[in-house]
TIRO-2110 file (N, C-alpha, C; in Angstrom, 1 decimal):
// TIRO-2110
74.9, 83.4, 107.7, N, 1, A
74.6, 84.8, 107.3, CA, 1, A
76.2, 85.3, 106.6, C, 1, A
75.8, 86.8, 106.2, N, 2, A
77.3, 87.4, 105.2, CA, 2, A
77.1, 88.5, 105.8, C, 2, A
77.9, 89.3, 106.2, N, 3, A
78.5, 90.5, 106.5, CA, 3, A
78.6, 91.4, 105.2, C, 3, A
78.2, 92.4, 105.5, N, 4, A
78.5, 93.5, 104.2, CA, 4, A
78.6, 94.8, 104.8, C, 4, A
79.5, 95.5, 104.0, N, 5, A
79.3, 96.9, 104.2, CA, 5, A
78.9, 98.3, 103.3, C, 5, A
77.5, 98.9, 103.4, N, 6, A
76.9, 99.5, 102.5, CA, 6, A
77.1, 101.0, 102.8, C, 6, A
77.6, 101.8, 101.7, N, 7, A
77.2, 103.3, 101.9, CA, 7, A
76.3, 103.8, 102.1, C, 7, A
75.2, 104.5, 102.3, N, 8, A
73.7, 104.6, 102.0, CA, 8, A
73.6, 106.2, 101.8, C, 8, A
73.0, 107.0, 101.2, N, 9, A
73.5, 108.7, 101.0, CA, 9, A
72.0, 108.5, 102.6, C, 9, A
72.4, 110.0, 102.7, N, 10, A
71.4, 110.5, 103.7, CA, 10, A
69.9, 110.8, 103.7, C, 10, A
69.4, 110.7, 102.4, N, 11, A
68.8, 111.0, 102.0, CA, 11, A
67.6, 109.7, 102.0, C, 11, A
68.5, 108.5, 101.8, N, 12, A
67.9, 107.3, 101.6, CA, 12, A
67.7, 106.2, 102.9, C, 12, A
68.2, 106.7, 103.8, N, 13, A
68.8, 106.6, 105.1, CA, 13, A
67.1, 105.3, 105.6, C, 13, A
66.4, 106.5, 105.9, N, 14, A
65.2, 105.9, 106.7, CA, 14, A
64.5, 105.0, 105.4, C, 14, A
64.5, 104.9, 104.1, N, 15, A
63.7, 104.0, 103.5, CA, 15, A
64.7, 102.6, 103.4, C, 15, A
66.4, 102.9, 103.9, N, 16, A
67.2, 101.2, 104.5, CA, 16, A
66.8, 100.7, 105.5, C, 16, A
66.6, 102.3, 106.3, N, 17, A
65.9, 101.0, 107.7, CA, 17, A
64.8, 100.7, 107.7, C, 17, A
63.8, 101.0, 107.1, N, 18, A
62.8, 100.3, 107.1, CA, 18, A
62.7, 98.9, 106.2, C, 18, A
63.3, 99.0, 104.8, N, 19, A
64.0, 97.8, 104.4, CA, 19, A
64.5, 96.4, 105.5, C, 19, A
65.8, 97.2, 106.3, N, 20, A
66.0, 96.4, 106.9, CA, 20, A
65.5, 95.7, 108.1, C, 20, A
64.3, 96.3, 108.5, N, 21, A
63.1, 96.0, 110.0, CA, 21, A
62.6, 95.2, 109.0, C, 21, A
62.3, 95.3, 107.8, N, 22, A
60.8, 94.4, 107.5, CA, 22, A
61.2, 93.1, 106.8, C, 22, A
63.0, 93.4, 106.3, N, 23, A
63.3, 91.6, 106.2, CA, 23, A
64.1, 91.5, 107.6, C, 23, A
64.2, 91.3, 108.8, N, 24, A
64.6, 91.1, 109.9, CA, 24, A
66.4, 91.0, 109.6, C, 24, A
66.7, 91.9, 108.8, N, 25, A
68.4, 92.0, 109.1, CA, 25, A
69.0, 93.0, 110.5, C, 25, A
69.7, 92.6, 110.6, N, 26, A
70.5, 93.4, 111.6, CA, 26, A
71.2, 94.3, 110.9, C, 26, A
71.4, 95.3, 111.8, N, 27, A
72.2, 96.5, 111.6, CA, 27, A
73.5, 97.0, 112.3, C, 27, A
74.7, 97.6, 111.6, N, 28, A
75.3, 97.7, 113.0, CA, 28, A
76.5, 98.9, 112.5, C, 28, A
76.6, 99.5, 113.5, N, 29, A
77.7, 101.0, 112.3, CA, 29, A
79.4, 100.6, 112.6, C, 29, A
79.7, 101.3, 111.9, N, 30, A
80.9, 100.9, 111.8, CA, 30, A
81.8, 100.9, 113.3, C, 30, A
81.4, 102.4, 114.1, N, 31, A
81.8, 102.2, 115.4, CA, 31, A
81.8, 100.8, 116.4, C, 31, A
80.5, 100.3, 116.2, N, 32, A
79.9, 99.4, 117.1, CA, 32, A
80.6, 98.2, 116.3, C, 32, A
80.9, 97.9, 115.5, N, 33, A
81.6, 97.1, 114.7, CA, 33, A
83.2, 96.5, 115.4, C, 33, A
83.7, 98.0, 116.0, N, 34, A
85.0, 98.0, 116.0, CA, 34, A
84.9, 97.9, 117.9, C, 34, A
84.1, 98.1, 118.4, N, 35, A
83.5, 98.0, 119.9, CA, 35, A
84.1, 97.3, 120.3, C, 35, A
82.6, 96.1, 119.3, N, 36, A
82.6, 94.7, 119.4, CA, 36, A
84.1, 93.8, 119.5, C, 36, A
84.8, 94.4, 118.5, N, 37, A
86.1, 93.7, 118.3, CA, 37, A
86.4, 93.5, 119.1, C, 37, A
86.8, 95.2, 120.0, N, 38, A
88.1, 95.1, 121.2, CA, 38, A
87.4, 94.5, 122.4, C, 38, A
85.9, 94.8, 122.4, N, 39, A
85.3, 94.2, 123.7, CA, 39, A
85.4, 92.4, 123.3, C, 39, A
86.1, 91.8, 122.3, N, 40, A
86.2, 90.8, 122.2, CA, 40, A
87.6, 89.9, 121.9, C, 40, A
88.6, 91.0, 122.7, N, 41, A
90.1, 90.7, 122.5, CA, 41, A
90.6, 90.5, 124.1, C, 41, A
91.3, 89.3, 124.3, N, 42, A
91.5, 88.9, 125.3, CA, 42, A
92.5, 90.5, 126.0, C, 42, A
92.2, 90.6, 127.5, N, 43, A
93.1, 91.9, 128.0, CA, 43, A
94.6, 91.2, 128.2, C, 43, A
95.1, 90.3, 128.5, N, 44, A
96.6, 90.1, 128.4, CA, 44, A
96.9, 88.8, 127.0, C, 44, A
97.6, 89.5, 126.1, N, 45, A
97.9, 88.7, 125.0, CA, 45, A
98.7, 87.5, 125.3, C, 45, A
98.5, 86.1, 124.3, N, 46, A
99.0, 84.9, 124.7, CA, 46, A
100.8, 85.2, 124.5, C, 46, A
101.0, 85.9, 124.0, N, 47, A
102.7, 85.9, 124.0, CA, 47, A
103.0, 87.7, 123.9, C, 47, A
104.2, 87.4, 124.4, N, 48, A
104.9, 89.0, 125.1, CA, 48, A
105.2, 89.5, 124.0, C, 48, A
105.8, 91.1, 123.8, N, 49, A
106.3, 91.4, 122.7, CA, 49, A
107.4, 91.3, 122.1, C, 49, A
108.3, 90.5, 123.2, N, 50, A
109.9, 90.5, 123.6, CA, 50, A
109.8, 88.5, 122.2, C, 50, A
108.6, 87.8, 122.9, N, 51, A
108.2, 86.9, 121.8, CA, 51, A
107.8, 86.6, 120.6, C, 51, A
107.5, 87.9, 120.7, N, 52, A
107.1, 88.1, 119.1, CA, 52, A
108.0, 88.3, 118.4, C, 52, A
108.4, 89.4, 118.5, N, 53, A
110.3, 89.8, 117.9, CA, 53, A
110.8, 88.8, 117.7, C, 53, A
111.0, 88.0, 118.7, N, 54, A
112.1, 86.5, 119.0, CA, 54, A
111.3, 85.7, 117.2, C, 54, A
110.0, 85.5, 117.4, N, 55, A
109.5, 84.8, 116.2, CA, 55, A
109.5, 85.1, 114.7, C, 55, A
109.6, 86.8, 114.7, N, 56, A
109.4, 87.9, 113.5, CA, 56, A
111.2, 87.3, 113.5, C, 56, A
112.3, 87.5, 114.2, N, 57, A
113.7, 87.1, 113.4, CA, 57, A
113.9, 86.3, 113.3, C, 57, A
113.4, 85.2, 113.8, N, 58, A
113.4, 83.9, 113.6, CA, 58, A
113.1, 83.6, 111.8, C, 58, A
112.2, 84.1, 111.4, N, 59, A
111.0, 83.6, 109.8, CA, 59, A
112.3, 84.8, 109.3, C, 59, A
112.5, 85.8, 109.8, N, 60, A
113.3, 86.9, 109.0, CA, 60, A
114.6, 86.5, 108.5, C, 60, A
115.3, 86.3, 109.8, N, 61, A
116.6, 85.9, 109.4, CA, 61, A
117.4, 84.6, 109.4, C, 61, A
115.6, 83.4, 110.1, N, 62, A
115.9, 82.0, 109.3, CA, 62, A
116.9, 81.6, 110.2, C, 62, A
116.6, 82.0, 111.4, N, 63, A
117.3, 81.4, 112.9, CA, 63, A
116.8, 80.3, 114.0, C, 63, A
END
């Protein structure tokens, strides 16, 4: 599968939805994609903010 984002004029939306249905494609709004991404994230990050900053400083300042 290849994901794409397409802007469709409102007047052509019904025709585009019909094509999507006929070809068996899946449709997802930007909001649905964002909701899916947020729900897939872990509740607790594997690194703390302090650990992230230590890594950034180590790389940036070569320590």
